[in-house]
C-alpha positions in Angstrom: 71.0 115.3 112.9 70.8 111.8 111.0 68.9 110.4 114.3 65.7 113.0 114.0 65.0 111.0 110.5 65.2 107.5 111.8 61.6 105.5 111.2 61.0 102.5 111.0 60.4 100.3 108.3 56.5 100.1 108.2 56.6 103.9 109.1 58.3 104.1 105.8 55.9 101.9 103.6 52.9 104.1 104.9 54.4 107.0 102.6 53.6 104.9 99.6 50.7 105.8 97.6 48.6 103.9 94.6 50.4 104.6 91.4 53.8 105.6 92.7 57.1 104.9 90.6 59.4 103.5 93.6 62.8 102.7 92.8 65.1 100.4 94.8 69.0 99.9 95.0 70.7 97.2 92.4 71.7 94.1 94.2 72.9 94.0 97.3 71.6 97.7 97.5 68.1 96.6 98.0 66.1 97.8 101.2 65.2 94.8 102.1 63.7 95.7 105.7 61.3 98.3 103.5 60.9 95.5 101.0 60.1 92.9 103.6 57.0 94.7 104.9 56.0 96.3 101.9 53.3 93.4 101.1 51.8 94.6 104.3 50.1 97.3 102.3 48.7 95.8 99.5 45.1 96.1 100.3 45.7 100.0 100.4 47.2 100.8 97.2 47.1 100.0 93.5 49.6 99.8 90.4 52.1 100.9 92.6 55.3 100.1 90.3 58.9 98.9 91.7 61.7 99.4 89.6 64.8 97.5 90.3 67.8 95.6 89.1 69.1 92.0 89.9 67.2 91.5 93.3 68.7 89.2 95.3 65.9 88.4 97.7 62.7 86.7 97.1 59.9 88.6 99.0 56.4 88.5 99.8 55.3 92.0 98.0 56.4 89.6 94.7 53.9 87.2 94.8 51.2 87.0 92.0 48.7 87.3 94.9 49.7 90.9 95.0 50.1 91.8 91.4 47.3 94.3 91.5 48.7 96.1 94.1 52.7 95.8 93.2 54.3 95.1 89.5 58.1 95.1 89.1 60.0 96.8 86.0 63.2 95.1 86.0 66.8 96.4 84.7 68.2 93.0 84.7 66.3 89.8 85.9 67.2 87.5 88.9 65.6 83.8 89.5 63.1 86.0 91.6 62.1 88.2 88.5 62.1 85.4 86.3 59.5 84.0 88.6 57.4 87.2 88.9 57.4 87.3 84.9 55.6 84.0 84.7 53.2 85.1 87.0 52.5 88.3 85.3 53.9 90.8 87.6 56.7 91.7 86.2 58.1 93.4 82.9 61.8 94.2 81.5 63.3 97.4 80.7 65.7 97.0 77.6 68.5 99.0 78.1 72.4 99.3 78.1 73.4 99.7 81.7 75.3 103.2 80.9 72.1 104.5 80.1 69.8 102.9 82.8 69.3 106.2 84.6 69.0 108.4 82.2 66.6 106.6 80.1 64.1 105.5 82.5 64.3 108.8 83.8 63.2 109.9 80.3 60.1 107.7 80.9 59.2 108.3 84.9 59.8 110.5 87.6 60.5 108.6 90.7 58.4 109.0 93.4 60.4 107.0 96.1 63.9 106.0 95.9 64.6 103.1 98.4 68.4 101.6 99.1 71.2 101.4 101.6 74.1 103.3 103.3 76.9 103.2 106.1 76.2 105.0 109.3 77.3 108.8 108.6 81.2 109.9 109.4 81.8 112.8 111.5 81.1 114.8 108.7 78.0 113.9 108.1 78.5 112.1 104.9 76.9 108.3 104.4 78.1 106.2 101.6 76.2 104.3 99.3 78.4 101.6 100.0 77.7 98.8 97.0 77.0 100.4 94.2 76.2 103.5 92.3 74.9 102.2 88.7 71.6 104.4 88.8 71.1 105.3 92.3 72.6 108.7 93.0 70.9 110.0 89.5 67.7 108.5 91.0 68.1 110.3 94.4 69.0 113.4 92.7 65.4 113.7 91.5 63.2 111.4 93.6 60.4 113.1 95.7 61.6 111.2 98.9 64.4 109.3 99.8 64.6 106.6 102.2 67.9 104.5 103.1 68.3 101.9 105.5 71.4 102.6 107.6 73.9 99.3 108.4 76.9 99.4 109.9 77.9 95.6 108.4 78.1 97.3 104.7 81.3 98.2 103.5 82.1 102.0 103.3 83.0 102.9 100.1 84.2 105.9 98.1 84.1 107.5 94.5 80.5 109.0 93.6 78.7 107.7 96.5 79.1 110.2 99.3 75.8 111.5 100.3 75.6 114.6 102.7 72.7 113.2 105.5 70.8 116.6 104.5 70.1 115.1 101.1 68.2 112.1 102.7 64.3 112.2 104.0 64.9 109.3 106.1 66.9 106.6 107.4 65.8 103.1 108.3 67.7 101.2 111.2 69.2 98.2 109.6 71.3 95.4 110.8 71.4 92.7 108.2 74.4 91.1 106.8 75.3 92.3 103.1 73.5 89.7 100.8 76.3 87.3 99.5 76.6 85.5 96.1 77.4 81.7 96.4 81.2 81.7 95.1 80.9 79.5 91.6 83.7 76.5 91.8 85.0 76.7 88.0 84.3 73.4 86.3 86.9 71.6 83.5 85.2 73.4 80.8 85.5 76.6 82.8 89.0 76.1 83.5 90.1 75.2 79.5 87.7 78.2 78.6 89.7 80.4 81.1 93.0 79.2 80.3 92.3 80.1 76.6 91.3 83.6 77.4 94.2 84.2 79.7 96.7 83.9 77.4 95.6 86.5 75.3 96.0 89.0 78.5 99.2 90.9 78.8 100.6 92.0 81.7 99.7 95.7 82.1 96.2 95.1 80.7 92.9 96.4 82.5 90.1 93.6 82.8 86.4 93.5 82.9 84.8 90.1 84.7 81.5 89.0 85.7 80.2 86.6 87.8 79.9 83.0 86.8 82.6 79.9 86.1 83.6 80.8 83.3 84.8 84.5 84.6 86.3 82.9 87.4 88.3 80.9 86.0 89.8 83.6 83.7 90.6 85.4 86.9 92.1 82.0 88.5 94.5 82.0 85.7 95.7 85.3 85.8 98.0 85.0 89.3 101.4 84.8 86.9 100.3 88.2 85.2 101.6 91.7 86.4 100.5 95.1 86.8 97.1 94.5 85.8 94.0 97.1 86.3 90.6 97.1 86.7 88.0 99.2 84.8 84.6 97.0 85.2 80.6 97.2 85.8 80.7 95.0 88.7 83.5 94.4 91.0 83.8 90.6 92.6 85.1 88.4 95.2 87.7 86.8 92.8 89.3 90.6 91.7 89.3 91.4 95.1 91.7 88.2 95.9 93.6 88.7 92.7 94.5 92.1 93.9 95.1 91.0 97.3 97.8 88.9 95.5 99.6 91.7 94.5 98.7 91.0 90.2 95.9 94.0 90.3 97.6 97.2 91.3 96.7 99.6 88.1 100.2 101.1 87.7 99.8 100.9 83.9 96.5 101.9 83.2 95.8 105.2 81.6 92.6 106.3 83.0 92.4 106.1 86.8 96.2 105.0 87.3 96.3 102.8 90.9 92.4 102.8 91.3 90.0 99.8 90.8 86.9 101.4 88.9 83.6 100.1 89.3 80.0 100.8 89.3 78.7 98.3 92.1 80.0 95.5 94.0 79.0 91.9 94.6 80.1 89.0 95.9 81.2 87.5 99.6 82.1 89.1 102.6 86.0 88.6 101.9 85.1 91.0 98.8 83.1 93.4 101.5 85.8 93.7 103.8 88.2 94.6 101.3 86.4 97.3 100.0 85.9 98.8 103.2 87.5 102.3 103.2 89.8 101.2 100.6 90.6 103.8 98.6 92.1 102.3 95.0 88.2 101.1 94.9 86.5 103.8 92.8 82.6 103.1 93.1 81.5 105.8 90.4 78.4 106.6 88.4 77.3 103.9 86.0 76.7 106.7 83.1 80.1 107.1 83.2 81.9 103.7 84.0 79.6 101.5 81.4 80.1 104.1 78.8 81.8 103.0 75.9 83.9 106.1 75.3 85.1 106.0 78.6 86.2 102.7 78.5 87.9 102.8 75.6 90.3 105.5 77.4 91.8 102.7 78.9 94.4 101.4 76.3 94.8 97.8 76.4 90.9 97.1 77.8 89.9 93.4 78.0 86.2 92.8 78.0 85.1 89.4 79.2 81.6 88.3 78.7 79.1 85.3 78.3 76.4 84.6 76.1 73.7 81.6 75.8 73.8 81.2 72.4 75.5 82.5 68.8 74.7 82.3 65.3 77.4 81.1 62.7 77.6 85.0 61.8 78.1 86.0 65.3 75.0 87.3 66.7 75.1 87.1 70.3 71.9 86.0 72.3 73.0 87.2 75.8 69.6 87.8 78.0 66.8 85.4 76.0 65.8 81.7 75.7 63.8 82.3 72.7 61.3 84.7 73.6 61.7 84.3 77.6 63.5 87.0 78.9 66.3 85.1 81.3 68.7 87.8 82.4 69.7 91.3 80.6 71.7 93.4 78.2 73.6 94.5 81.7 77.0 95.5 80.6 77.5 93.5 77.6 77.6 95.8 75.0 79.1 98.9 76.8 82.1 96.9 77.8 82.4 95.2 74.3 82.1 98.2 72.1 84.6 99.9 74.9 87.2 97.3 74.6 87.4 97.2 71.0 87.4 100.9 70.7 90.4 101.1 73.3 93.8 101.1 71.9 94.9 97.0 71.8 91.9 96.2 73.3 90.3 93.2 73.6 86.5 91.5 73.9 85.9 88.1 74.7 82.5 86.3 74.2 82.6 82.8 76.1 80.3 79.6 76.2 80.9 76.0 76.4 79.9 74.5 73.1 77.0 72.5 74.3 73.9 72.7 76.6 71.8 70.5 78.2 68.4 71.7 77.0 64.8 70.2 77.8 62.8 68.9 74.4 59.3 70.8 74.7 57.6 67.7 73.4 59.2 65.1 75.3 60.0 66.7 78.5 63.9 65.2 78.2 67.2 67.3 78.0 69.0 66.7 75.4 72.5 67.8 74.1 72.2 70.6 71.3 74.8 72.9 70.1 75.4 76.7 71.6 77.0 77.5 67.9 73.8 77.6 65.4 73.0 78.2 62.0 70.1 79.9 63.4 69.1 81.6 66.7 66.2 80.1 68.5 63.0 81.9 67.2 62.4 84.8 69.3 65.9 85.3 70.8 66.5 88.5 71.7 70.2 89.6 70.2 72.3 91.4 72.7 75.4 91.9 70.7 75.4 92.3 67.2 77.6 90.3 64.8 79.7 93.6 63.8 80.8 94.1 67.6 81.4 90.6 68.0 85.4 90.5 68.3 86.6 86.8 69.7 84.2 83.8 70.6 86.0 81.3 72.7 84.4 77.5 73.6 86.4 74.7 75.2 87.8 73.8 71.3 89.8 77.1 70.9 89.1 80.9 70.1 87.5 82.3 66.7 88.9 85.8 66.1 86.0 87.8 64.1 87.0 90.9 63.9 87.0 92.5 60.5 86.5 88.7 59.0 83.7 88.3 56.5 80.8 86.3 56.8 82.4 83.1 54.8 85.4 82.9 57.2 83.2 84.0 60.4 81.2 80.7 59.6 84.2 78.2 59.1 86.0 79.7 62.5 82.7 79.5 64.7 82.2 76.1 63.3 85.8 74.9 64.2 85.4 75.6 67.5 82.2 73.8 68.0 81.6 70.9 69.2 82.7 68.1 67.0 79.6 65.9 66.9 78.0 69.2 65.3 80.6 70.4 62.8 79.5 68.8 59.7 75.4 69.3 60.3 76.6 73.2 61.0 78.5 73.2 57.7 75.3 71.8 55.8 72.9 74.0 57.6 75.2 77.3 56.4 75.3 76.1 52.8 71.0 74.9 53.1 70.7 78.3 54.6 72.7 80.3 51.9 74.9 81.5 55.1 78.5 80.1 53.5 79.1 81.0 50.1 80.8 78.8 47.3 84.5 79.3 48.9 
């Protein structure tokens, strides 16, 4: 049955009309063959909107030369999206990840959904493979569903099974699953990782993302036992920890024995691990990231990073000043869920300093990432009322239930020593710190 639905990528893009709303799969689930030839119809269409999240490829349709034809709306920016934003052909969709699908559907109706899948099994079901953050909800209402069928993608289980009768067209594809380079933790990462790992107990359930700090945390957990996973993103380092026997989900209070995720992104080792692995559940993002669901995991630990934090605990995690850099993603979802869980903990990690370009001189200079006031225009991702534990290479500041005065003192104590005196002075100057 599915063979009668096979078309070429060029035939698929011929269905695109002016003013269409197209939704693309997240990250690895991009329909690369379709998107690689989309620019070829630029002269025939105008005002086509592509809705995506964390696109991994920099493709021709993204070029500013085609901005009258194609405009991209992103739930989470990648380097390609940041370039598009500067060129004026992209805009950010503010969201919490668990609401990404339902809130966008309140604003637009998808004319076309494009994504990836595995070949069908003997029962006629394909797997959406690397994710279902919003994909299935978009498929259910899209006028036209086109999937790139690729046997190199892992067959996963959960909310990702789709019968071929629910797909309008298939495109045959054979590209490798996109991989993320594995970031080797720096010395600062390792210090922060050890600090966080020291507060993770046997039997805890964890959520981590990508980058040097999350990798360092996972690398410091090999002496733990019976860990569980409830995370928006399943990473290569988590797969390695599971293969080492550290993760088995035996103590989980929700989905015991299962690693629950909403999308998968990493290296080939991760994809091979997830292929036909019944311990990995790829579930609907509205469910996985809903704080009330996360909180059903006793001993849930959330580990996220931020770009800048002020002395009261406000976290600017997605923008540098006015400039959108990444996205809210699941930071608020997972932080809220972990804090609401029985014995849960939420960590926000960052280096104490960063090298920042001086706009006047063009030179890079060191600045504290713990600040008295956030950079003008910075988006507050996690409010101070929701920030639990903050970690730098100088220690952990526990903020839960603390007064503003105590928060200021604790955050200054984990700032770089070179900036502590100035931070204290500024806290008094701006009236943040009281008289005690």
